All heavy atoms as TSV, in Angstrom:
chain	resi	resn	atom	element	x	y	z
A	1	MET	N	N	160.845	-10.480	-165.849
A	1	MET	CA	C	162.151	-10.321	-165.328
A	1	MET	C	C	162.088	-9.206	-164.308
A	1	MET	O	O	161.740	-8.070	-164.532
A	1	MET	CB	C	163.068	-10.035	-166.352
A	1	MET	CG	C	164.534	-10.160	-165.887
A	1	MET	SD	S	165.745	-10.309	-167.266
A	1	MET	CE	C	165.721	-8.772	-168.098
A	2	SER	N	N	162.487	-9.518	-162.928
A	2	SER	CA	C	162.407	-8.437	-161.977
A	2	SER	C	C	163.748	-7.789	-161.795
A	2	SER	O	O	164.824	-8.376	-162.263
A	2	SER	CB	C	161.980	-9.052	-160.566
A	2	SER	OG	O	162.932	-9.928	-160.149
A	3	GLY	N	N	163.832	-6.640	-161.223
A	3	GLY	CA	C	165.065	-5.874	-161.013
A	3	GLY	C	C	166.053	-6.453	-160.055
A	3	GLY	O	O	167.209	-6.227	-160.187
A	4	ARG	N	N	165.651	-7.313	-159.109
A	4	ARG	CA	C	166.465	-7.854	-158.096
A	4	ARG	C	C	167.273	-9.074	-158.570
A	4	ARG	O	O	168.291	-9.504	-157.947
A	4	ARG	CB	C	165.711	-8.233	-156.857
A	4	ARG	CG	C	164.983	-7.053	-156.161
A	4	ARG	CD	C	165.939	-6.183	-155.471
A	4	ARG	NE	N	166.455	-6.897	-154.210
A	4	ARG	CZ	C	167.395	-6.456	-153.449
A	4	ARG	NH1	N	167.935	-5.275	-153.714
A	4	ARG	NH2	N	167.814	-7.109	-152.460
A	5	GLU	N	N	166.956	-9.718	-159.634
A	5	GLU	CA	C	167.592	-10.966	-160.055
A	5	GLU	C	C	168.928	-10.749	-160.648
A	5	GLU	O	O	169.876	-11.516	-160.409
A	5	GLU	CB	C	166.714	-11.712	-160.981
A	5	GLU	CG	C	165.467	-12.273	-160.409
A	5	GLU	CD	C	164.609	-12.993	-161.351
A	5	GLU	OE1	O	165.096	-13.303	-162.562
A	5	GLU	OE2	O	163.441	-13.315	-161.092
A	6	GLY	N	N	169.128	-9.617	-161.369
A	6	GLY	CA	C	170.403	-9.496	-161.985
A	6	GLY	C	C	171.490	-8.925	-161.070
A	6	GLY	O	O	171.249	-8.506	-159.949
A	7	GLY	N	N	172.762	-8.983	-161.520
A	7	GLY	CA	C	173.793	-8.326	-160.744
A	7	GLY	C	C	174.509	-9.381	-159.803
A	7	GLY	O	O	174.205	-10.537	-159.739
A	8	LYS	N	N	175.392	-8.801	-158.852
A	8	LYS	CA	C	176.192	-9.639	-158.023
A	8	LYS	C	C	175.427	-9.900	-156.775
A	8	LYS	O	O	174.699	-9.042	-156.251
A	8	LYS	CB	C	177.376	-8.854	-157.673
A	8	LYS	CG	C	178.515	-9.670	-157.136
A	8	LYS	CD	C	179.692	-8.687	-156.940
A	8	LYS	CE	C	181.034	-9.448	-157.039
A	8	LYS	NZ	N	182.190	-8.581	-156.832
A	9	LYS	N	N	175.487	-11.157	-156.284
A	9	LYS	CA	C	174.799	-11.557	-155.118
A	9	LYS	C	C	175.643	-11.146	-153.891
A	9	LYS	O	O	176.907	-11.289	-153.953
A	9	LYS	CB	C	174.513	-13.017	-155.036
A	9	LYS	CG	C	173.694	-13.577	-156.175
A	9	LYS	CD	C	172.261	-13.606	-155.846
A	9	LYS	CE	C	171.581	-14.159	-157.077
A	9	LYS	NZ	N	170.180	-14.050	-157.068
A	10	LYS	N	N	175.063	-10.758	-152.737
A	10	LYS	CA	C	175.900	-10.419	-151.570
A	10	LYS	C	C	176.299	-11.713	-150.935
A	10	LYS	O	O	175.501	-12.675	-150.714
A	10	LYS	CB	C	175.127	-9.641	-150.579
A	10	LYS	CG	C	174.827	-8.130	-150.995
A	10	LYS	CD	C	174.226	-7.411	-149.975
A	10	LYS	CE	C	174.023	-5.969	-150.262
A	10	LYS	NZ	N	173.431	-5.208	-149.265
A	11	PRO	N	N	177.545	-11.838	-150.470
A	11	PRO	CA	C	177.953	-13.013	-149.780
A	11	PRO	C	C	177.318	-13.031	-148.345
A	11	PRO	O	O	177.130	-12.038	-147.773
A	11	PRO	CB	C	179.439	-12.873	-149.727
A	11	PRO	CG	C	179.761	-11.422	-149.749
A	11	PRO	CD	C	178.621	-10.910	-150.626
A	12	LEU	N	N	177.187	-14.294	-147.841
A	12	LEU	CA	C	176.700	-14.439	-146.503
A	12	LEU	C	C	177.751	-13.987	-145.447
A	12	LEU	O	O	178.978	-14.229	-145.758
A	12	LEU	CB	C	176.313	-15.882	-146.223
A	12	LEU	CG	C	175.063	-16.365	-147.089
A	12	LEU	CD1	C	174.869	-17.850	-146.864
A	12	LEU	CD2	C	173.851	-15.566	-146.787
A	13	LYS	N	N	177.413	-13.508	-144.311
A	13	LYS	CA	C	178.306	-13.132	-143.350
A	13	LYS	C	C	178.905	-14.319	-142.635
A	13	LYS	O	O	178.143	-15.295	-142.339
A	13	LYS	CB	C	177.716	-12.186	-142.277
A	13	LYS	CG	C	177.476	-10.854	-142.847
A	13	LYS	CD	C	176.965	-9.924	-141.729
A	13	LYS	CE	C	176.659	-8.481	-142.252
A	13	LYS	NZ	N	176.159	-7.677	-141.182
A	14	ALA	N	N	180.164	-14.390	-142.410
A	14	ALA	CA	C	180.796	-15.417	-141.673
A	14	ALA	C	C	180.379	-15.423	-140.193
A	14	ALA	O	O	180.260	-14.241	-139.602
A	14	ALA	CB	C	182.297	-15.435	-141.897
A	15	PRO	N	N	180.236	-16.542	-139.532
A	15	PRO	CA	C	179.940	-16.536	-138.166
A	15	PRO	C	C	181.090	-15.963	-137.300
A	15	PRO	O	O	182.301	-16.191	-137.725
A	15	PRO	CB	C	179.728	-17.951	-137.804
A	15	PRO	CG	C	180.308	-18.762	-138.897
A	15	PRO	CD	C	180.326	-17.850	-140.062
A	16	LYS	N	N	180.807	-15.314	-136.253
A	16	LYS	CA	C	181.975	-14.723	-135.352
A	16	LYS	C	C	182.699	-15.867	-134.751
A	16	LYS	O	O	182.086	-16.857	-134.293
A	16	LYS	CB	C	181.322	-13.803	-134.299
A	16	LYS	CG	C	180.783	-12.570	-134.917
A	16	LYS	CD	C	180.350	-11.630	-133.781
A	16	LYS	CE	C	179.812	-10.326	-134.298
A	16	LYS	NZ	N	179.367	-9.438	-133.240
A	17	LYS	N	N	184.056	-15.650	-134.672
A	17	LYS	CA	C	184.872	-16.652	-134.015
A	17	LYS	C	C	184.863	-16.364	-132.567
A	17	LYS	O	O	184.732	-15.260	-132.160
A	17	LYS	CB	C	186.267	-16.499	-134.590
A	17	LYS	CG	C	186.389	-16.836	-136.049
A	17	LYS	CD	C	187.768	-16.717	-136.561
A	17	LYS	CE	C	187.879	-16.996	-138.069
A	17	LYS	NZ	N	189.174	-16.814	-138.592
A	18	GLY	N	N	185.022	-17.478	-131.793
A	18	GLY	CA	C	185.086	-17.364	-130.332
A	18	GLY	C	C	186.334	-16.727	-129.841
A	18	GLY	O	O	187.263	-16.426	-130.654
A	19	PRO	N	N	186.466	-16.532	-128.565
A	19	PRO	CA	C	187.683	-15.957	-128.087
A	19	PRO	C	C	188.931	-16.831	-128.280
A	19	PRO	O	O	188.808	-18.076	-128.177
A	19	PRO	CB	C	187.455	-15.844	-126.504
A	19	PRO	CG	C	186.325	-16.703	-126.239
A	19	PRO	CD	C	185.552	-16.869	-127.533
A	20	LYS	N	N	189.985	-16.243	-128.762
A	20	LYS	CA	C	191.225	-16.969	-129.075
A	20	LYS	C	C	192.032	-17.382	-127.817
A	20	LYS	O	O	192.134	-16.472	-126.939
A	20	LYS	CB	C	192.059	-16.152	-130.020
A	20	LYS	CG	C	193.309	-16.848	-130.502
A	20	LYS	CD	C	194.072	-15.963	-131.457
A	20	LYS	CE	C	195.403	-16.562	-131.851
A	20	LYS	NZ	N	196.186	-15.743	-132.671
A	21	GLU	N	N	192.376	-18.523	-127.732
A	21	GLU	CA	C	193.212	-19.003	-126.572
A	21	GLU	C	C	194.691	-18.694	-126.894
A	21	GLU	O	O	195.169	-18.929	-127.985
A	21	GLU	CB	C	193.036	-20.451	-126.324
A	21	GLU	CG	C	191.630	-20.911	-125.898
A	21	GLU	CD	C	191.515	-22.371	-125.692
A	21	GLU	OE1	O	192.560	-23.052	-125.516
A	21	GLU	OE2	O	190.360	-22.849	-125.720
A	22	MET	N	N	195.340	-18.030	-125.890
A	22	MET	CA	C	196.759	-17.654	-126.068
A	22	MET	C	C	197.628	-18.550	-125.276
A	22	MET	O	O	197.361	-18.728	-124.115
A	22	MET	CB	C	196.860	-16.189	-125.816
A	22	MET	CG	C	195.977	-15.247	-126.623
A	22	MET	SD	S	196.255	-13.500	-126.168
A	22	MET	CE	C	197.587	-13.134	-127.306
A	23	ASP	N	N	198.687	-19.003	-125.909
A	23	ASP	CA	C	199.724	-19.814	-125.103
A	23	ASP	C	C	200.883	-18.844	-124.725
A	23	ASP	O	O	200.827	-17.653	-124.927
A	23	ASP	CB	C	200.215	-20.973	-125.933
A	23	ASP	CG	C	200.767	-20.642	-127.250
A	23	ASP	OD1	O	200.770	-19.389	-127.532
A	23	ASP	OD2	O	201.332	-21.488	-127.940
A	24	GLU	N	N	201.839	-19.413	-124.074
A	24	GLU	CA	C	202.964	-18.607	-123.529
A	24	GLU	C	C	203.735	-17.859	-124.678
A	24	GLU	O	O	204.103	-16.729	-124.471
A	24	GLU	CB	C	203.960	-19.505	-122.854
A	24	GLU	CG	C	203.397	-20.087	-121.533
A	24	GLU	CD	C	204.296	-20.987	-120.910
A	24	GLU	OE1	O	205.617	-20.934	-121.147
A	24	GLU	OE2	O	203.919	-21.892	-120.182
A	25	ASP	N	N	203.871	-18.452	-125.762
A	25	ASP	CA	C	204.598	-17.796	-126.949
A	25	ASP	C	C	203.849	-16.599	-127.442
A	25	ASP	O	O	204.436	-15.536	-127.638
A	25	ASP	CB	C	204.809	-18.824	-128.061
A	25	ASP	CG	C	205.756	-19.908	-127.640
A	25	ASP	OD1	O	206.650	-19.654	-126.751
A	25	ASP	OD2	O	205.759	-20.958	-128.281
A	26	ASP	N	N	202.552	-16.719	-127.519
A	26	ASP	CA	C	201.729	-15.617	-128.010
A	26	ASP	C	C	201.698	-14.473	-126.901
A	26	ASP	O	O	201.854	-13.255	-127.308
A	26	ASP	CB	C	200.248	-15.988	-128.161
A	26	ASP	CG	C	200.078	-16.925	-129.325
A	26	ASP	OD1	O	200.900	-16.796	-130.252
A	26	ASP	OD2	O	199.138	-17.686	-129.436
A	27	LEU	N	N	201.765	-14.857	-125.674
A	27	LEU	CA	C	201.777	-13.710	-124.649
A	27	LEU	C	C	203.138	-13.038	-124.685
A	27	LEU	O	O	203.202	-11.836	-124.491
A	27	LEU	CB	C	201.556	-14.302	-123.267
A	27	LEU	CG	C	200.145	-14.842	-123.004
A	27	LEU	CD1	C	200.031	-15.548	-121.697
A	27	LEU	CD2	C	199.151	-13.768	-123.062
A	28	LYS	N	N	204.183	-13.789	-124.816
A	28	LYS	CA	C	205.540	-13.235	-124.902
A	28	LYS	C	C	205.663	-12.288	-126.149
A	28	LYS	O	O	206.245	-11.138	-126.055
A	28	LYS	CB	C	206.692	-14.272	-124.964
A	28	LYS	CG	C	206.872	-15.021	-123.723
A	28	LYS	CD	C	207.897	-16.013	-123.898
A	28	LYS	CE	C	208.070	-16.860	-122.623
A	28	LYS	NZ	N	209.089	-17.946	-122.774
A	29	LEU	N	N	205.166	-12.706	-127.276
A	29	LEU	CA	C	205.254	-11.899	-128.479
A	29	LEU	C	C	204.375	-10.652	-128.292
A	29	LEU	O	O	204.849	-9.558	-128.677
A	29	LEU	CB	C	204.657	-12.671	-129.694
A	29	LEU	CG	C	204.651	-11.945	-131.024
A	29	LEU	CD1	C	206.085	-11.697	-131.523
A	29	LEU	CD2	C	203.946	-12.787	-132.103
A	30	LYS	N	N	203.252	-10.730	-127.734
A	30	LYS	CA	C	202.429	-9.539	-127.531
A	30	LYS	C	C	203.085	-8.518	-126.535
A	30	LYS	O	O	203.062	-7.326	-126.734
A	30	LYS	CB	C	201.038	-10.038	-126.870
A	30	LYS	CG	C	199.967	-9.022	-126.974
A	30	LYS	CD	C	198.573	-9.600	-126.620
A	30	LYS	CE	C	197.516	-8.635	-126.879
A	30	LYS	NZ	N	196.253	-9.162	-126.531
A	31	GLU	N	N	203.732	-9.049	-125.513
A	31	GLU	CA	C	204.508	-8.272	-124.570
A	31	GLU	C	C	205.612	-7.478	-125.272
A	31	GLU	O	O	205.853	-6.251	-125.114
A	31	GLU	CB	C	204.882	-8.982	-123.428
A	31	GLU	CG	C	205.529	-8.184	-122.301
A	31	GLU	CD	C	204.493	-7.320	-121.527
A	31	GLU	OE1	O	203.327	-7.760	-121.455
A	31	GLU	OE2	O	204.823	-6.291	-121.088
A	32	LYS	N	N	206.343	-8.214	-126.096
A	32	LYS	CA	C	207.474	-7.706	-126.844
A	32	LYS	C	C	206.941	-6.558	-127.760
A	32	LYS	O	O	207.627	-5.557	-127.882
A	32	LYS	CB	C	208.165	-8.780	-127.627
A	32	LYS	CG	C	209.442	-8.379	-128.356
A	32	LYS	CD	C	210.107	-9.451	-128.983
A	32	LYS	CE	C	211.310	-9.104	-129.740
A	32	LYS	NZ	N	211.948	-10.186	-130.417
A	33	MET	N	N	205.856	-6.770	-128.464
A	33	MET	CA	C	205.374	-5.787	-129.387
A	33	MET	C	C	204.914	-4.484	-128.610
A	33	MET	O	O	205.222	-3.404	-129.105
A	33	MET	CB	C	204.072	-6.370	-130.088
A	33	MET	CG	C	204.421	-7.510	-131.128
A	33	MET	SD	S	205.532	-7.019	-132.378
A	33	MET	CE	C	204.459	-6.235	-133.444
A	34	LYS	N	N	204.359	-4.651	-127.413
A	34	LYS	CA	C	204.000	-3.562	-126.578
A	34	LYS	C	C	205.261	-2.625	-126.223
A	34	LYS	O	O	205.183	-1.415	-126.354
A	34	LYS	CB	C	203.243	-3.922	-125.413
A	34	LYS	CG	C	201.845	-4.313	-125.563
A	34	LYS	CD	C	201.189	-4.627	-124.236
A	34	LYS	CE	C	199.699	-4.933	-124.414
A	34	LYS	NZ	N	199.090	-5.277	-123.107
A	35	GLU	N	N	206.324	-3.379	-125.875
A	35	GLU	CA	C	207.545	-2.704	-125.498
A	35	GLU	C	C	208.108	-1.985	-126.741
A	35	GLU	O	O	208.572	-0.848	-126.552
A	35	GLU	CB	C	208.492	-3.754	-125.048
A	35	GLU	CG	C	208.102	-4.281	-123.576
A	35	GLU	CD	C	209.119	-5.333	-123.142
A	35	GLU	OE1	O	210.226	-5.461	-123.711
A	35	GLU	OE2	O	208.854	-6.021	-122.119
A	36	GLU	N	N	208.081	-2.575	-127.881
A	36	GLU	CA	C	208.565	-1.961	-129.099
A	36	GLU	C	C	207.797	-0.694	-129.376
A	36	GLU	O	O	208.336	0.365	-129.737
A	36	GLU	CB	C	208.492	-2.926	-130.260
A	36	GLU	CG	C	209.444	-4.071	-130.257
A	36	GLU	CD	C	210.871	-3.587	-130.447
A	36	GLU	OE1	O	211.181	-2.755	-131.185
A	36	GLU	OE2	O	211.803	-4.184	-129.732
A	37	GLN	N	N	206.488	-0.733	-129.308
A	37	GLN	CA	C	205.622	0.386	-129.578
A	37	GLN	C	C	205.932	1.550	-128.503
A	37	GLN	O	O	205.959	2.690	-128.908
A	37	GLN	CB	C	204.117	0.042	-129.473
A	37	GLN	CG	C	203.687	-0.811	-130.667
A	37	GLN	CD	C	203.656	0.003	-131.940
A	37	GLN	OE1	O	203.976	1.128	-132.013
A	37	GLN	NE2	N	202.964	-0.563	-132.931
A	38	LYS	N	N	206.148	1.186	-127.361
A	38	LYS	CA	C	206.513	2.133	-126.279
A	38	LYS	C	C	207.760	2.886	-126.620
A	38	LYS	O	O	207.898	4.085	-126.508
A	38	LYS	CB	C	206.546	1.496	-124.886
A	38	LYS	CG	C	206.622	2.467	-123.734
A	38	LYS	CD	C	206.783	1.720	-122.418
A	38	LYS	CE	C	205.474	1.120	-121.984
A	38	LYS	NZ	N	205.471	0.549	-120.651
A	39	LYS	N	N	208.806	2.093	-127.011
A	39	LYS	CA	C	210.118	2.671	-127.369
A	39	LYS	C	C	209.928	3.596	-128.569
A	39	LYS	O	O	210.522	4.655	-128.520
A	39	LYS	CB	C	211.106	1.560	-127.690
A	39	LYS	CG	C	211.619	0.778	-126.500
A	39	LYS	CD	C	212.554	-0.358	-127.060
A	39	LYS	CE	C	213.066	-1.135	-125.787
A	39	LYS	NZ	N	213.929	-2.257	-126.223
A	40	ILE	N	N	209.229	3.224	-129.557
A	40	ILE	CA	C	209.017	3.958	-130.716
A	40	ILE	C	C	208.382	5.329	-130.507
A	40	ILE	O	O	208.759	6.433	-130.906
A	40	ILE	CB	C	208.222	3.278	-131.804
A	40	ILE	CG1	C	209.077	2.101	-132.379
A	40	ILE	CG2	C	207.807	4.198	-132.957
A	40	ILE	CD1	C	208.387	1.190	-133.266
A	41	SER	N	N	207.360	5.222	-129.548
A	41	SER	CA	C	206.566	6.539	-129.165
A	41	SER	C	C	207.494	7.418	-128.410
A	41	SER	O	O	207.484	8.633	-128.536
A	41	SER	CB	C	205.377	6.112	-128.398
A	41	SER	OG	O	205.618	5.522	-127.142
A	42	GLU	N	N	208.369	6.862	-127.561
A	42	GLU	CA	C	209.305	7.661	-126.747
A	42	GLU	C	C	210.257	8.391	-127.723
A	42	GLU	O	O	210.683	9.603	-127.565
A	42	GLU	CB	C	210.076	6.820	-125.747
A	42	GLU	CG	C	209.156	6.391	-124.597
A	42	GLU	CD	C	209.961	5.487	-123.601
A	42	GLU	OE1	O	211.123	5.138	-123.898
A	42	GLU	OE2	O	209.307	4.983	-122.657
A	43	MET	N	N	210.785	7.683	-128.726
A	43	MET	CA	C	211.740	8.098	-129.695
A	43	MET	C	C	211.099	9.262	-130.438
A	43	MET	O	O	211.710	10.331	-130.797
A	43	MET	CB	C	212.276	7.025	-130.550
A	43	MET	CG	C	213.184	6.121	-129.792
A	43	MET	SD	S	213.555	4.676	-130.796
A	43	MET	CE	C	214.792	5.332	-131.933
A	44	LYS	N	N	209.848	9.111	-130.822
A	44	LYS	CA	C	209.133	10.148	-131.585
A	44	LYS	C	C	209.019	11.404	-130.787
A	44	LYS	O	O	209.102	12.515	-131.317
A	44	LYS	CB	C	207.678	9.670	-132.082
A	44	LYS	CG	C	207.660	8.653	-133.175
A	44	LYS	CD	C	206.229	8.326	-133.497
A	44	LYS	CE	C	206.215	7.362	-134.659
A	44	LYS	NZ	N	204.847	6.938	-134.951
A	45	ALA	N	N	208.679	11.286	-129.463
A	45	ALA	CA	C	208.540	12.429	-128.601
A	45	ALA	C	C	209.825	13.165	-128.569
A	45	ALA	O	O	209.883	14.396	-128.574
A	45	ALA	CB	C	208.011	11.982	-127.240
A	46	LYS	N	N	210.998	12.431	-128.447
A	46	LYS	CA	C	212.235	13.120	-128.313
A	46	LYS	C	C	212.633	13.831	-129.591
A	46	LYS	O	O	213.163	14.968	-129.595
A	46	LYS	CB	C	213.374	12.081	-127.973
A	46	LYS	CG	C	213.380	11.641	-126.621
A	46	LYS	CD	C	214.527	10.605	-126.260
A	46	LYS	CE	C	214.519	10.135	-124.926
A	46	LYS	NZ	N	215.602	9.186	-124.675
A	47	ALA	N	N	212.297	13.185	-130.752
A	47	ALA	CA	C	212.575	13.780	-132.111
A	47	ALA	C	C	211.829	15.049	-132.282
A	47	ALA	O	O	212.231	16.027	-132.930
A	47	ALA	CB	C	212.305	12.795	-133.171
A	48	CYS	N	N	210.520	15.097	-131.805
A	48	CYS	CA	C	209.772	16.273	-131.995
A	48	CYS	C	C	210.268	17.485	-131.263
A	48	CYS	O	O	210.114	18.647	-131.665
A	48	CYS	CB	C	208.289	16.065	-131.635
A	48	CYS	SG	S	207.393	14.914	-132.704
A	49	GLN	N	N	210.936	17.284	-130.106
A	49	GLN	CA	C	211.451	18.321	-129.350
A	49	GLN	C	C	212.609	19.009	-129.976
A	49	GLN	O	O	212.844	20.175	-129.780
A	49	GLN	CB	C	211.806	17.818	-127.882
A	49	GLN	CG	C	210.635	17.394	-127.134
A	49	GLN	CD	C	211.036	16.708	-125.850
A	49	GLN	OE1	O	212.267	16.506	-125.539
A	49	GLN	NE2	N	210.091	16.324	-124.995
A	50	LYS	N	N	213.493	18.305	-130.585
A	50	LYS	CA	C	214.744	18.828	-131.120
A	50	LYS	C	C	214.626	19.584	-132.352
A	50	LYS	O	O	215.364	20.502	-132.525
A	50	LYS	CB	C	215.711	17.615	-131.351
A	50	LYS	CG	C	216.234	17.045	-130.063
A	50	LYS	CD	C	217.266	15.933	-130.384
A	50	LYS	CE	C	217.677	15.295	-129.120
A	50	LYS	NZ	N	218.720	14.268	-129.401
A	51	GLY	N	N	213.615	19.303	-133.202
A	51	GLY	CA	C	213.491	20.029	-134.466
A	51	GLY	C	C	214.107	19.334	-135.585
A	51	GLY	O	O	214.490	18.126	-135.512
A	52	PRO	N	N	214.236	19.912	-136.824
A	52	PRO	CA	C	214.683	19.259	-137.967
A	52	PRO	C	C	216.232	18.874	-137.820
A	52	PRO	O	O	216.977	19.604	-137.178
A	52	PRO	CB	C	214.509	20.165	-139.090
A	52	PRO	CG	C	214.364	21.548	-138.430
A	52	PRO	CD	C	213.789	21.253	-137.049
A	53	LEU	N	N	216.664	17.772	-138.400
A	53	LEU	CA	C	217.994	17.345	-138.260
A	53	LEU	C	C	218.920	18.174	-139.249
A	53	LEU	O	O	220.084	18.346	-138.960
A	53	LEU	CB	C	218.117	15.836	-138.652
A	53	LEU	CG	C	217.391	14.906	-137.704
A	53	LEU	CD1	C	217.481	13.510	-138.186
A	53	LEU	CD2	C	218.055	15.033	-136.270
A	54	SER	N	N	218.399	18.517	-140.391
A	54	SER	CA	C	219.147	19.230	-141.357
A	54	SER	C	C	218.433	20.477	-141.797
A	54	SER	O	O	217.145	20.541	-141.760
A	54	SER	CB	C	219.577	18.439	-142.541
A	54	SER	OG	O	218.421	18.043	-143.179
A	55	GLY	N	N	219.132	21.407	-142.309
A	55	GLY	CA	C	218.524	22.655	-142.793
A	55	GLY	C	C	218.221	22.428	-144.226
A	55	GLY	O	O	217.903	23.337	-144.852
A	56	GLY	N	N	218.223	21.199	-144.668
A	56	GLY	CA	C	218.134	20.794	-146.111
A	56	GLY	C	C	217.099	21.410	-146.956
A	56	GLY	O	O	216.963	22.561	-147.171
A	57	GLY	N	N	216.301	20.553	-147.635
A	57	GLY	CA	C	215.451	21.013	-148.601
A	57	GLY	C	C	216.161	20.707	-149.980
A	57	GLY	O	O	217.119	20.019	-149.946
A	58	ILE	N	N	215.623	21.270	-150.950
A	58	ILE	CA	C	216.224	20.981	-152.335
A	58	ILE	C	C	217.351	22.095	-152.547
A	58	ILE	O	O	217.168	23.266	-152.449
A	58	ILE	CB	C	215.163	21.137	-153.398
A	58	ILE	CG1	C	214.110	20.050	-153.173
A	58	ILE	CG2	C	215.825	21.003	-154.866
A	58	ILE	CD1	C	212.935	20.197	-154.191
A	59	LYS	N	N	218.544	21.532	-152.807
A	59	LYS	CA	C	219.660	22.395	-153.019
A	59	LYS	C	C	219.969	22.484	-154.477
A	59	LYS	O	O	219.920	21.449	-155.234
A	59	LYS	CB	C	220.868	21.908	-152.174
A	59	LYS	CG	C	220.659	22.006	-150.672
A	59	LYS	CD	C	221.934	21.588	-150.012
A	59	LYS	CE	C	221.765	21.640	-148.494
A	59	LYS	NZ	N	222.950	21.214	-147.728
A	60	LYS	N	N	220.267	23.689	-154.949
A	60	LYS	CA	C	220.647	23.858	-156.314
A	60	LYS	C	C	222.164	23.836	-156.440
A	60	LYS	O	O	222.861	24.359	-155.613
A	60	LYS	CB	C	220.042	25.193	-156.838
A	60	LYS	CG	C	218.579	25.251	-156.847
A	60	LYS	CD	C	218.135	26.568	-157.401
A	60	LYS	CE	C	216.633	26.682	-157.401
A	60	LYS	NZ	N	216.152	27.866	-157.937
A	61	LYS	N	N	222.562	23.235	-157.545
A	61	LYS	CA	C	224.041	23.284	-157.817
A	61	LYS	C	C	224.410	24.579	-158.490
A	61	LYS	O	O	223.620	25.184	-159.300
A	61	LYS	CB	C	224.372	22.150	-158.851
A	61	LYS	CG	C	224.642	20.800	-158.229
A	61	LYS	CD	C	225.114	19.876	-159.379
A	61	LYS	CE	C	225.573	18.583	-158.797
A	61	LYS	NZ	N	226.053	17.632	-159.809
A	62	SER	N	N	225.480	25.064	-158.142
A	62	SER	CA	C	225.941	26.339	-158.781
A	62	SER	C	C	226.924	25.928	-159.820
A	62	SER	O	O	227.869	25.185	-159.625
A	62	SER	CB	C	226.584	27.231	-157.754
A	62	SER	OG	O	227.776	26.523	-157.143
A	63	ASN	N	N	226.726	26.414	-160.982
A	63	ASN	CA	C	227.530	26.070	-162.168
A	63	ASN	C	C	228.553	27.213	-162.310
A	63	ASN	O	O	228.311	28.194	-163.067
A	63	ASN	CB	C	226.708	25.911	-163.486
A	63	ASN	CG	C	225.845	24.558	-163.350
A	63	ASN	OD1	O	226.286	23.694	-162.701
A	63	ASN	ND2	N	224.817	24.612	-164.116
A	64	THR	N	N	229.764	26.987	-161.783
A	64	THR	CA	C	230.815	28.068	-161.911
A	64	THR	C	C	231.582	27.776	-163.151
A	64	THR	O	O	232.249	28.702	-163.681
A	64	THR	CB	C	231.652	28.150	-160.627
A	64	THR	OG1	O	232.175	26.818	-160.344
A	64	THR	CG2	C	230.843	28.632	-159.445
A	65	ASN	N	N	231.761	26.538	-163.487
A	65	ASN	CA	C	232.556	26.118	-164.680
A	65	ASN	C	C	231.712	25.831	-165.875
A	65	ASN	O	O	231.338	24.714	-166.099
A	65	ASN	CB	C	233.424	24.973	-164.365
A	65	ASN	CG	C	234.401	25.205	-163.237
A	65	ASN	OD1	O	234.645	26.295	-162.841
A	65	ASN	ND2	N	234.883	24.160	-162.543
A	66	GLN	N	N	231.382	26.862	-166.654
A	66	GLN	CA	C	230.621	26.591	-167.835
A	66	GLN	C	C	231.356	26.810	-169.111
A	66	GLN	O	O	232.190	27.506	-169.347
A	66	GLN	CB	C	229.365	27.488	-167.881
A	66	GLN	CG	C	228.271	27.065	-166.972
A	66	GLN	CD	C	227.040	27.915	-167.144
A	66	GLN	OE1	O	227.000	28.913	-167.811
A	66	GLN	NE2	N	225.992	27.392	-166.623
């Protein structure tokens, strides 16, 4: 019994797929996604400039009526 026979066998690699053909719907969707990412990055940049929205953190309740 040799040491290589036991255990899990490695799966064969799948062949690479060729270039994907894109139709009009795919192009529109891709363009829309790019615009969304651009808007999100602009909003992030604006949010970083202003600072925190609240002075929050964990607030403790004051028990005045015990």
